[in-house]
C-alpha positions in Angstrom: 130.5 106.8 180.1 130.7 103.3 181.6 127.0 102.8 181.0 127.3 103.9 177.1 130.0 101.5 176.7 128.3 98.7 178.6 125.1 99.1 176.7 127.4 99.2 173.4 129.1 96.0 174.2 125.6 94.4 174.9 124.2 95.4 171.6 127.2 94.2 169.6 127.3 90.9 171.4 123.6 90.4 170.4 124.6 90.6 166.8 127.9 89.0 166.6 128.4 85.6 168.2 131.0 85.7 171.3 133.0 83.2 169.6 132.2 81.7 166.1 133.3 78.0 166.3 135.3 76.6 163.0 133.0 74.1 161.1 135.1 72.3 158.6 132.2 70.8 157.1 131.4 74.3 156.1 134.6 74.8 154.2 134.7 71.5 152.2 133.2 72.9 149.0 135.1 76.2 149.1 138.5 74.4 149.7 137.9 71.5 147.4 136.9 73.8 144.3 140.1 76.1 145.1 142.3 73.1 144.9 140.8 71.7 141.8 140.7 75.4 139.9 144.1 76.4 141.1 145.5 72.6 139.6 143.5 73.4 136.2 140.9 70.7 137.0 137.6 71.1 135.4 135.0 71.7 138.4 131.9 71.7 135.9 129.0 70.1 137.6 131.5 68.9 140.6 129.9 68.7 144.0 131.4 68.2 147.3 129.2 66.4 149.7 129.9 65.9 153.5 128.9 62.3 154.8 128.9 60.2 157.9 131.2 57.3 158.2 133.3 56.0 155.4 133.0 57.2 152.0 132.7 55.8 148.5 134.1 58.0 145.4 133.9 55.1 142.9 131.1 56.6 141.0 132.7 60.2 140.5 133.2 59.5 137.0 129.3 59.6 136.4 128.0 61.7 139.1 130.9 64.0 139.6 130.4 63.8 143.5 133.4 64.3 145.8 132.3 62.4 149.1 134.4 63.6 152.4 133.9 62.1 155.6 132.8 63.8 158.9 135.1 61.3 160.7 138.3 62.8 159.0 137.0 66.3 159.0 136.9 66.0 162.8 140.5 66.3 162.8 140.6 69.5 160.7 140.8 72.7 162.6 141.5 75.2 159.9 141.2 75.5 156.0 144.9 74.0 155.6 143.7 70.7 157.2 140.3 70.5 155.6 142.5 70.9 152.3 144.4 67.9 153.6 141.2 65.7 154.1 139.7 66.8 150.9 142.8 66.4 148.7 143.4 62.8 150.0 139.8 62.1 148.7 140.9 64.0 145.4 144.0 62.2 145.2 142.3 58.6 145.1 139.7 59.9 142.2 142.7 61.4 140.2 144.8 58.1 140.6 141.7 56.3 140.0 142.0 53.7 142.7 138.5 52.7 142.6 138.3 52.1 139.0 141.7 50.2 139.1 140.1 47.8 141.4 137.5 47.2 139.0 139.7 46.4 136.4 141.7 44.1 138.5 138.5 42.3 139.3 137.3 42.1 135.9 140.5 40.6 134.6 140.6 38.1 137.3 136.8 37.0 136.6 137.7 36.5 132.9 141.1 34.8 133.3 140.6 32.5 136.5 137.9 29.5 137.0 136.7 28.6 140.4 138.9 25.2 140.3 142.0 26.9 139.2 142.0 29.6 141.8 142.2 29.1 145.4 142.3 32.1 147.8 144.3 31.9 150.8 142.7 34.4 153.3 146.0 35.2 155.4 147.7 36.0 151.9 144.7 38.0 150.6 144.5 40.1 153.9 148.1 41.0 153.5 147.9 42.0 150.0 144.7 44.0 150.5 146.4 45.8 153.3 149.7 46.7 151.2 147.4 47.8 148.4 145.3 50.0 150.7 148.6 51.5 152.1 150.2 51.9 148.7 147.1 54.0 147.4 147.0 56.1 150.7 150.5 57.3 150.3 150.0 58.0 146.4 146.7 59.9 146.9 148.5 61.6 150.2 151.3 62.9 147.6 148.7 63.9 145.0 147.2 66.1 147.8 150.4 67.7 148.6 150.6 69.1 145.0 146.7 70.2 145.3 147.4 71.9 148.2 150.6 73.6 147.3 148.9 75.0 144.0 146.1 76.4 145.8 148.1 78.0 148.5 147.5 75.7 151.3 150.5 74.3 153.7 150.9 70.8 152.7 152.5 69.9 156.2 148.8 70.1 157.4 148.4 66.7 155.8 151.1 65.4 158.4 149.0 67.1 161.4 145.7 65.5 160.3 147.3 62.2 160.2 149.1 62.2 163.4 146.1 63.7 165.3 144.1 60.3 164.6 144.2 57.4 167.1 147.2 55.3 166.5 147.3 51.6 166.3 148.3 49.2 168.9 151.6 48.7 167.4 152.2 52.5 166.8 151.3 52.9 170.5 153.9 50.0 171.7 156.7 51.5 169.2 156.2 55.1 170.4 155.3 56.1 167.1 152.7 58.9 166.1 149.3 57.7 164.5 149.9 57.0 160.8 153.5 57.4 161.1 154.4 55.5 157.8 152.1 58.0 155.6 153.1 60.8 157.6 156.8 60.2 157.1 156.1 59.7 153.4 154.4 63.0 153.2 157.3 64.8 155.1 160.1 63.3 152.8 158.1 64.1 149.6 157.4 67.6 150.8 161.1 68.2 151.8 162.3 67.0 148.3 159.5 68.9 146.3 159.0 72.0 148.6 161.7 72.4 150.9 160.5 76.1 151.6 157.3 74.7 153.4 159.1 72.6 155.6 161.6 75.4 156.4 158.6 77.5 157.3 157.0 75.0 159.3 153.6 74.3 160.9 153.0 75.8 164.3 151.1 73.1 166.4 152.0 70.5 168.9 151.4 67.5 166.6 153.7 68.8 163.9 156.4 69.2 166.7 155.6 65.8 168.2 156.0 64.4 164.6 159.4 66.2 164.2 160.5 64.7 167.2 159.9 61.0 166.0 160.9 61.7 162.1 164.4 63.5 163.3 166.3 60.5 164.3 165.2 58.4 161.1 166.2 61.3 158.7 169.3 61.8 160.4 170.4 58.2 160.0 169.5 58.6 156.5 171.4 61.3 155.9 174.5 59.7 157.4 174.3 57.3 154.7 174.9 58.4 150.9 173.3 55.4 149.7 170.2 55.7 151.4 170.2 59.6 150.8 170.6 58.7 147.0 167.7 56.2 147.2 165.6 58.8 148.9 166.2 61.5 146.5 165.7 59.0 143.4 162.3 57.8 145.3 161.1 61.4 145.5 161.8 62.6 141.8 160.1 59.5 140.7 157.1 60.5 143.1 157.2 63.9 141.8 157.0 63.0 138.3 154.4 60.4 138.9 152.0 62.9 140.6 152.4 65.6 137.9 151.6 63.1 135.4 148.4 61.8 137.1 147.4 65.2 137.3 148.2 66.3 133.9 146.5 63.4 132.5 143.4 64.0 134.6 143.2 67.4 133.2 143.6 66.2 129.7 140.9 63.6 129.9 138.3 66.2 131.4 138.3 64.7 134.8 138.8 61.2 133.9 141.9 59.0 135.1 143.5 56.2 133.0 141.7 53.4 135.0 138.6 55.1 134.7 139.0 55.0 130.9 140.4 51.5 131.0 137.5 50.4 133.0 134.9 52.0 130.7 136.2 50.0 127.9 136.5 46.6 129.7 133.0 46.9 131.1 131.6 48.2 127.8 132.9 45.1 126.0 131.2 42.7 128.0 
């Protein structure tokens, strides 16, 4: 009997791998299409591509390609976390961040002469960093709604962010990686989808984040003024995200900034 069982085990092992490792790259297209479809966003001719290094989705309007970086996918261990990575890229596309930058450049080029405009390198760097962080936060919140609509856990976005390597200052201050973005996501999910926060997310990265966030949230809750301000901010965020997704759908997959750039660029 033992010989029969051993032979059966060996036969099954030859057919089925002992452990099929999770490959996030293989799940990008399925997860991405699910998020778009469940949010009512057109997916006709849309393709998801996994690329190495940094990504550029500034040509989405013309090529309908959503590029996702292997650098970010390296922190995804399940479909929820893949949805977080893909959702952030879709968030940038829906918010029209790339086209917004192009519109600003066109307007600056038309309104400012070389002699009348001097760039202060330090001020320019600070402004760029602020803009990048603002856009990342906005894209994150759009990602949250897309994830929830498709049945993914939005807290996975916090996990993906905090799995990454923290900056020098985050390390010095004892903060998790991407602490500002992660807290922004948590505040939004707490307001818009409290049941998700109550259900939680079972991993050490999320538990470590809560240890960091609890003291901040506790102090805020002790102040009626701060609590009221946060509620007002999250209500505004919820409305802003809903509007961006709704308008993106109505325009057939084009953001307001995409439309503005098309008009300005065509007028040149």
